[in-house]
C-alpha positions as a Python dict, from the first residue, in 0.01 Angstrom:
ca = {
    (1, 'T'): (0, 0, 0),
    (2, 'A'): (117, 358, -73),
    (3, 'D'): (242, 572, 205),
    (4, 'P'): (-19, 845, 265),
    (5, 'R'): (249, 1095, 366),
    (6, 'I'): (412, 1074, 25),
    (7, 'D'): (90, 1091, -167),
    (8, 'S'): (-4, 1426, -15),
    (9, 'P'): (132, 1752, -176),
    (10, 'Q'): (261, 1874, 159),
    (11, 'A'): (463, 1555, 198),
    (12, 'L'): (615, 1592, -150),
    (13, 'I'): (723, 1949, -77),
    (14, 'T'): (867, 1847, 255),
    (15, 'E'): (1068, 1567, 98),
    (16, 'S'): (1201, 1787, -193),
    (17, 'V'): (1314, 2087, 17),
    (18, 'P'): (1651, 1938, 123),
    (19, 'F'): (1734, 1850, -238),
    (20, 'A'): (1644, 2198, -369),
    (21, 'L'): (1838, 2361, -87),
    (22, 'S'): (2139, 2148, -173),
    (23, 'V'): (2117, 2253, -538),
    (24, 'V'): (2097, 2621, -439),
    (25, 'L'): (2390, 2591, -201),
    (26, 'L'): (2601, 2413, -461),
    (27, 'S'): (2517, 2680, -719),
    (28, 'V'): (2607, 2959, -478),
    (29, 'A'): (2929, 2780, -384),
    (30, 'A'): (3022, 2738, -750),
    (31, 'Q'): (2962, 3109, -815),
    (32, 'V'): (3165, 3208, -510),
    (33, 'F'): (3447, 2976, -616),
    (34, 'A'): (3442, 3118, -969),
    (35, 'G'): (3448, 3471, -830),
    (36, 'V'): (3739, 3390, -599),
    (37, 'R'): (3925, 3227, -886),
    (38, 'Q'): (3871, 3527, -1113),
    (39, 'E'): (3981, 3763, -837),
    (40, 'S'): (4288, 3549, -773),
    (41, 'E'): (4377, 3555, -1141),
    (42, 'A'): (4327, 3932, -1149),
    (43, 'V'): (4550, 3975, -842),
    (44, 'K'): (4816, 3755, -1003),
    (45, 'A'): (4795, 3954, -1326),
    (46, 'R'): (4833, 4282, -1132),
    (47, 'A'): (5126, 4137, -940),
    (48, 'D'): (5294, 4025, -1263),
    (49, 'E'): (5232, 4365, -1415),
    (50, 'T'): (5378, 4539, -1110),
    (51, 'M'): (5687, 4319, -1116),
    (52, 'E'): (5734, 4387, -1487),
    (53, 'H'): (5698, 4758, -1421),
    (54, 'I'): (5956, 4746, -1141),
    (55, 'K'): (6192, 4545, -1361),
    (56, 'C'): (6157, 4798, -1641),
    (57, 'M'): (6219, 5087, -1399),
    (58, 'Y'): (6535, 4917, -1274),
    (59, 'Q'): (6654, 4871, -1633),
    (60, 'I'): (6589, 5240, -1704),
    (61, 'L'): (6784, 5353, -1398),
    (62, 'E'): (7067, 5111, -1477),
    (63, 'A'): (7086, 5236, -1836),
    (64, 'A'): (7065, 5600, -1724),
    (65, 'A'): (7376, 5555, -1510),
    (66, 'H'): (7583, 5488, -1823),
    (67, 'I'): (7394, 5693, -2079),
    (68, 'E'): (7566, 5912, -2336),
    (69, 'P'): (7408, 6241, -2452),
    (70, 'G'): (7336, 6111, -2803),
    (71, 'T'): (7165, 5789, -2690),
    (72, 'M'): (6904, 5919, -2445),
    (73, 'G'): (6631, 5957, -2707),
    (74, 'K'): (6666, 5602, -2836),
    (75, 'M'): (6670, 5463, -2482),
    (76, 'F'): (6344, 5633, -2386),
    (77, 'A'): (6174, 5533, -2710),
    (78, 'V'): (6268, 5170, -2637),
    (79, 'F'): (6139, 5183, -2279),
    (80, 'A'): (5821, 5363, -2386),
    (81, 'V'): (5737, 5060, -2602),
    (82, 'K'): (5821, 4824, -2316),
    (83, 'L'): (5617, 5005, -2053),
    (84, 'T'): (5309, 5080, -2263),
    (85, 'R'): (5316, 4754, -2461),
    (86, 'L'): (5247, 4948, -2780),
    (87, 'D'): (5427, 4894, -3107),
    (88, 'F'): (5567, 5241, -3183),
    (89, 'A'): (5720, 5522, -2980),
    (90, 'F'): (5937, 5827, -3050),
    (91, 'Y'): (6146, 6084, -2865),
    (92, 'R'): (6211, 6425, -3014),
    (93, 'E'): (6454, 6663, -2846),
    (94, 'C'): (6448, 7032, -2934),
    (95, 'G'): (6719, 7091, -3190),
    (96, 'G'): (6816, 6722, -3195),
    (97, 'P'): (6738, 6417, -3407),
    (98, 'I'): (6422, 6214, -3363),
    (99, 'A'): (6459, 5867, -3214),
    (100, 'V'): (6197, 5600, -3294),
    (101, 'Q'): (6132, 5246, -3182),
    (102, 'G'): (5911, 5006, -3373),
    (103, 'S'): (6000, 5097, -3731),
    (104, 'D'): (6314, 5121, -3945),
    (105, 'D'): (6147, 5318, -4222),
    (106, 'P'): (6352, 5640, -4275),
    (107, 'E'): (6064, 5801, -4465),
    (108, 'L'): (5834, 5748, -4166),
    (109, 'R'): (6097, 5894, -3935),
    (110, 'E'): (6139, 6206, -4145),
    (111, 'A'): (5766, 6256, -4189),
    (112, 'L'): (5705, 6212, -3816),
    (113, 'A'): (5987, 6455, -3731),
    (114, 'A'): (5838, 6717, -3961),
    (115, 'A'): (5489, 6666, -3817),
    (116, 'V'): (5612, 6692, -3457),
    (117, 'D'): (5826, 6999, -3533),
    (118, 'G'): (5523, 7165, -3688),
    (119, 'Q'): (5337, 7132, -3357),
    (120, 'M'): (5632, 7179, -3121),
    (121, 'D'): (5532, 7533, -3024),
    (122, 'K'): (5192, 7402, -2914),
    (123, 'L'): (5329, 7091, -2747),
    (124, 'R'): (5568, 7293, -2530),
    (125, 'L'): (5268, 7462, -2367),
    (126, 'Y'): (5125, 7135, -2232),
    (127, 'D'): (5196, 7015, -1880),
    (128, 'T'): (5046, 6669, -1911),
    (129, 'V'): (4990, 6394, -2164),
    (130, 'T'): (4794, 6508, -2469),
    (131, 'L'): (4623, 6327, -2756),
    (132, 'V'): (4762, 6452, -3086),
    (133, 'E'): (4650, 6352, -3435),
    (134, 'L'): (4946, 6348, -3669),
    (135, 'P'): (4845, 6336, -4037),
    (136, 'K'): (4905, 5998, -4202),
    (137, 'H'): (5043, 5855, -3878),
    (138, 'G'): (4736, 5815, -3657),
    (139, 'P'): (4664, 5920, -3298),
    (140, 'F'): (4954, 5969, -3059),
    (141, 'L'): (4974, 6027, -2688),
    (142, 'V'): (5245, 6289, -2641),
    (143, 'A'): (5406, 6395, -2313),
    (144, 'P'): (5625, 6705, -2277),
    (145, 'V'): (5973, 6651, -2140),
    (146, 'K'): (6046, 6964, -1940),
    (147, 'S'): (6230, 7061, -1626),
    (148, 'A'): (6168, 7353, -1395),
    (149, 'T'): (6385, 7577, -1613),
    (150, 'R'): (6354, 7461, -1974),
    (151, 'F'): (6156, 7266, -2232),
    (152, 'I'): (6362, 6968, -2350),
    (153, 'G'): (6141, 6784, -2602),
    (154, 'V'): (5850, 6542, -2633),
    (155, 'L'): (5795, 6170, -2586),
    (156, 'G'): (5509, 5996, -2765),
    (157, 'V'): (5351, 5659, -2842),
    (158, 'R'): (5113, 5563, -3122),
    (159, 'L'): (4776, 5434, -3006),
    (160, 'D'): (4611, 5129, -3155),
    (161, 'W'): (4265, 5211, -3018),
    (162, 'S'): (4042, 5516, -2982),
    (163, 'G'): (3812, 5650, -2715),
    (164, 'D'): (3862, 5751, -2353),
    (165, 'T'): (3937, 5406, -2212),
    (166, 'E'): (4104, 5279, -1900),
    (167, 'G'): (4386, 5155, -2118),
    (168, 'R'): (4459, 5506, -2240),
    (169, 'R'): (4475, 5638, -1885),
    (170, 'W'): (4717, 5361, -1795),
    (171, 'V'): (4936, 5441, -2097),
    (172, 'S'): (4925, 5809, -2003),
    (173, 'Q'): (5056, 5729, -1655),
    (174, 'Q'): (5347, 5528, -1794),
    (175, 'L'): (5428, 5798, -2048),
    (176, 'L'): (5415, 6075, -1789),
    (177, 'F'): (5646, 5876, -1562),
    (178, 'L'): (5896, 5833, -1845),
    (179, 'S'): (5880, 6200, -1946),
    (180, 'E'): (5950, 6314, -1589),
    (181, 'L'): (6238, 6071, -1560),
    (182, 'G'): (6368, 6188, -1898),
    (183, 'A'): (6370, 6549, -1778),
    (184, 'V'): (6569, 6451, -1468),
    (185, 'I'): (6824, 6256, -1673),
    (186, 'A'): (6854, 6535, -1933),
    (187, 'E'): (6927, 6787, -1658),
    (188, 'R'): (7181, 6551, -1504),
    (189, 'L'): (7355, 6511, -1841),
    (190, 'K'): (7362, 6887, -1888),
    (191, 'L'): (7511, 6931, -1542),
    (192, 'T'): (7769, 6659, -1609),
    (193, 'Q'): (7870, 6825, -1936),
    (194, 'A'): (7908, 7159, -1758),
    (195, 'E'): (8117, 6995, -1485),
    (196, 'N'): (8338, 6825, -1743),
    (197, 'Q'): (8385, 7150, -1930),
    (198, 'L'): (8472, 7328, -1606),
    (199, 'M'): (8724, 7055, -1522),
    (200, 'I'): (8887, 7096, -1863),
    (201, 'I'): (8904, 7473, -1823),
    (202, 'E'): (9057, 7437, -1476),
    (203, 'E'): (9311, 7186, -1609),
    (204, 'Q'): (9399, 7417, -1898),
    (205, 'N'): (9453, 7703, -1653),
    (206, 'R'): (9668, 7480, -1432),
    (207, 'I'): (9884, 7378, -1728),
    (208, 'A'): (9918, 7739, -1839),
    (209, 'D'): (10019, 7851, -1489),
    (210, 'E'): (10264, 7562, -1454),
    (211, 'M'): (10430, 7635, -1787),
    (212, 'H'): (10436, 8007, -1714),
    (213, 'D'): (10600, 7955, -1375),
    (214, 'S'): (10863, 7711, -1500),
    (215, 'V'): (10924, 7665, -1870),
    (216, 'S'): (10850, 8019, -1983),
    (217, 'Q'): (11081, 8167, -1720),
    (218, 'H'): (11367, 7948, -1834),
    (219, 'L'): (11299, 8037, -2197),
    (220, 'F'): (11287, 8407, -2110),
    (221, 'G'): (11619, 8376, -1931),
    (222, 'I'): (11774, 8198, -2230),
    (223, 'V'): (11651, 8462, -2475),
    (224, 'Y'): (11776, 8745, -2250),
    (225, 'A'): (12115, 8575, -2200),
    (226, 'V'): (12165, 8518, -2574),
    (227, 'H'): (12066, 8879, -2645),
    (228, 'S'): (12308, 9012, -2383),
    (229, 'L'): (12586, 8781, -2501),
    (230, 'N'): (12538, 8895, -2859),
    (231, 'R'): (12568, 9263, -2762),
    (232, 'Q'): (12877, 9218, -2541),
    (233, 'W'): (13054, 8944, -2740),
    (234, 'G'): (13368, 9148, -2803),
    (235, 'S'): (13415, 9244, -2439),
    (236, 'F'): (13412, 8885, -2306),
    (237, 'T'): (13713, 8664, -2269),
    (238, 'D'): (13705, 8306, -2388),
    (239, 'E'): (13653, 8185, -2031),
    (240, 'Q'): (13362, 8427, -1976),
    (241, 'L'): (13204, 8322, -2305),
    (242, 'R'): (13236, 7957, -2204),
    (243, 'E'): (13066, 8028, -1870),
    (244, 'Q'): (12777, 8217, -2034),
    (245, 'L'): (12722, 7943, -2290),
    (246, 'Q'): (12728, 7682, -2013),
    (247, 'L'): (12463, 7875, -1818),
    (248, 'I'): (12248, 7894, -2132),
    (249, 'Q'): (12292, 7521, -2185),
    (250, 'I'): (12190, 7444, -1824),
    (251, 'S'): (11876, 7663, -1853),
    (252, 'S'): (11787, 7498, -2182),
    (253, 'H'): (11824, 7155, -2026),
    (254, 'K'): (11600, 7250, -1728),
    (255, 'A'): (11335, 7396, -1960),
    (256, 'S'): (11343, 7080, -2170),
    (257, 'Q'): (11308, 6858, -1861),
    (258, 'E'): (11016, 7052, -1718),
    (259, 'L'): (10838, 7066, -2052),
    (260, 'R'): (10887, 6691, -2099),
    (261, 'S'): (10755, 6624, -1747),
    (262, 'T'): (10445, 6836, -1811),
    (263, 'I'): (10370, 6660, -2139),
    (264, 'Y'): (10428, 6318, -1982),
    (265, 'S'): (10184, 6389, -1698),
    (266, 'L'): (9914, 6484, -1950),
    (267, 'S'): (9954, 6176, -2169),
    (268, 'S'): (9738, 5887, -2048),
    (269, 'R'): (9898, 5661, -2311),
    (270, 'K'): (10245, 5716, -2166),
    (271, 'N'): (10178, 5704, -1793),
    (272, 'D'): (9883, 5459, -1804),
    (273, 'G'): (9673, 5706, -1608),
    (274, 'P'): (9308, 5806, -1657),
    (275, 'S'): (9217, 6034, -1945),
    (276, 'W'): (9055, 6370, -1892),
}
């Protein structure tokens, strides 16, 4: 015989509630697990991105420590591509050549240089990253490279999307960071060049003073002695002439020694010392 409790609707509902509740709980648990997994993947992606950013910053600082004045533009174009993950970047210094990364086409480089130079007066007025449409080259995000005292140039990357997106804001942050760092490095290079020039001037003055105090005095004495000897030649005995010529010879030898010593101290190839 059938169980009357199961045949009634109330009994069926009572028996099915635990199963339905289990299904709901499993569904909620699956959604929570999926959400946690997605969040974990997002956290890992952000961590990887942060580590890549730190690595790139370290490479920039390491390269900046050994940078030469003519290579700064190329270095920042390379790191602009690395940081923004875009395919084309350029660096244009006022009065200097344009450096590009992402293309070896000389025609593109010349056309881009002309387009940037045509807008340089406007670009120098900006204080932040600006969207610029360059004819035949597409949209660029351009950041001014300027210090507190001067406008140095511009750094830009070519966009491969349009619209005010989160990606563009992220690219702008990376570009602004690079432009500020570029201004600091450019000022440091300018200061280093000024220091080197000052060192050369000081060394030139030291050499001039040293030669004036030693070699030139001996040479002046030789010239004066020869002039005096020539005027009084007839009034000197042979012994006196021999003594005067010997004094001239001694002065000439001292002048030659001091001049040789000065030249030797300046030659890094001869004394194995550091160059200027």
